[in-house]
N, C-alpha and C positions, 0 to 999 in steps of 0.2 A: 295150449299155445303159450301161456304165460311161463310155464315150466321150461319149455323149449328155449324161450328167450332168455330166461335166467341161466340156463345151462350154457347157452352160447356166450353170454357175458362172462360167466365164470371161466369158461375155457379160454376166451380171449385174454382175460386178466391173467390166468395161469401162464399162458404162452408169453405174455409181455414180461411178467416177473421172471420167468425162466430165462428169457433172453437177456435180461438185465442183471441177473444174479452174478455176483462176483466181478462185475465190471469195475475196472479201475478208472476212477474219475480224478485225474491229476489236477484239473482246474479247480476242484473243490477242496483240495488239500493245501494246507499252508506250506507243505514241503515241496521243494523243487524235485524234478524227476531224478536229478543226481542224488539228492538226499534220500529219496525213496529207494533208489537202487543200492545206495550204501547201507541202508538199514536192512534190506533183504540180504545183501552179501554178508554183513556182520552176523545176522541171525543164522544163516546157513553155515557159516564158518564155525560158529559155536556148536551148532547141532552136529555137524559132520566132521570137520577137521579136528575140533577139540573134543568131539564125541560126547557132548553134554546132553543131547536130547535123550529123554527117558527110553530105555530099552534099545539103545543104539546097538548093543551087542547081538540083538535078535535079527538085525537087518542081514539078510542072506548075502546079497551082492553089494558090498560096500563101495564098489567102484562105479556102479550104475544105479543111481538113486532116482526113483520116480517122484516127481514133484507135481502135485495137483495144481492146475491153473485156475481153480475155482475162485480164488480171491486176489490173484495178482496178474499183472500183464506180463506176457512172455518177454517183453523187452527189458524187464527188470532182472531177469535171471543172470547171475554172474558166472564166471568161469572159476572153478575151484581146483586147486592142484590135486591131480590124481583122481578126480571124481567127475563122472559124466552125469550131469543132471538131465533127466528125461522129462520134459514138460508134457503132461497129458491131461485131457479133460476127465471129469469123473466117469463119463461113459467109456472112454478109452481105458481107464484104470480098471473098471469092472470087466471089460472085454479081455484085458490082459490076465486078470485073475481067473476068469472062466477058462481061458486057453492054457495058461501056464501054472495055475495053482495060486494059493493064497500067498500074499507078501505084504510087507510093511511099506508104506509110502508117506511122504511128507506133504503137509498142507498148511498154508498160512490161514489161520482162523480169522485173524484180522491184523491190519496195520492201521493204527489210529494216531493221528497227529493232534496234539493239544495246541501246538504252536509251531513256528518254524525251527524251534530249538528243543522241543520235547515231544517224544513219540513213544508208543509201545507197539510191540510186535508179538503175536502169539503164534506158535508153530506146533502143530500136532504130528505125532508119529502114529499112524493109524493103519489097521489091517484092512487090506482089500481082500474080501472073502468071496471065493468062487460060489456061484449059485448052487452048485452040487456039493459043496464042502460040508462035512459033518463036524468040523472042528469049531469049538467055542473058545475064543481067545480071551484071556485075562491078562493081557499085556498091551504094551503101547503106552502112550501118554503124550506129554508135551510140556512146553514152558512158555512163560511170558517174560519178555525182556523190556525193561524201561530204558529208553535212550535219552540222553541229554547232550546237547551240542554246546561245545565251548570253542575257544580260539584254536585248540589243537585237533578238533574233530569231535566224533561221537563217543561219549562214554556210555557204558552199558552196565546194567545190573539185572540179574534174574530176580524177578519179584514174585513169581509163582511157578510151581512145578506140580504136575498131576500125573498120576499113573492110572491106567485102566484096570 
């Protein structure tokens, strides 16, 4: 009986954590929603418009980019020139890979604010691999950008780049 109770508590905790994972909590951030949206926009522009995200050239459909909603709110997604950002959950990304084949997608790993004038954003370019895929990928990667706000707006500097 004790084991069943522990299993129930574990399942309940797992469901609670899953429901909260990736939730955007703007009230806990020192950044305004406008600043959060600006950091998301600037990060995606560097990744896609400026083509700076590692292995950008391996993205098959550069006009339609899948963006994981795991760690950002859909309301923060910008409009980028010539690029259709497709917001999907991780489950939807997996289903798309299963039906259409493997593809690269973008995911914000974190957006962290140190203050209302300093923040970092990490963006990954990751493979969605179909369950029946036999391919092992040694590509993809990401970057971390540090943002500092001054009177003219947000200044950015790439402080880390990684390759898979």
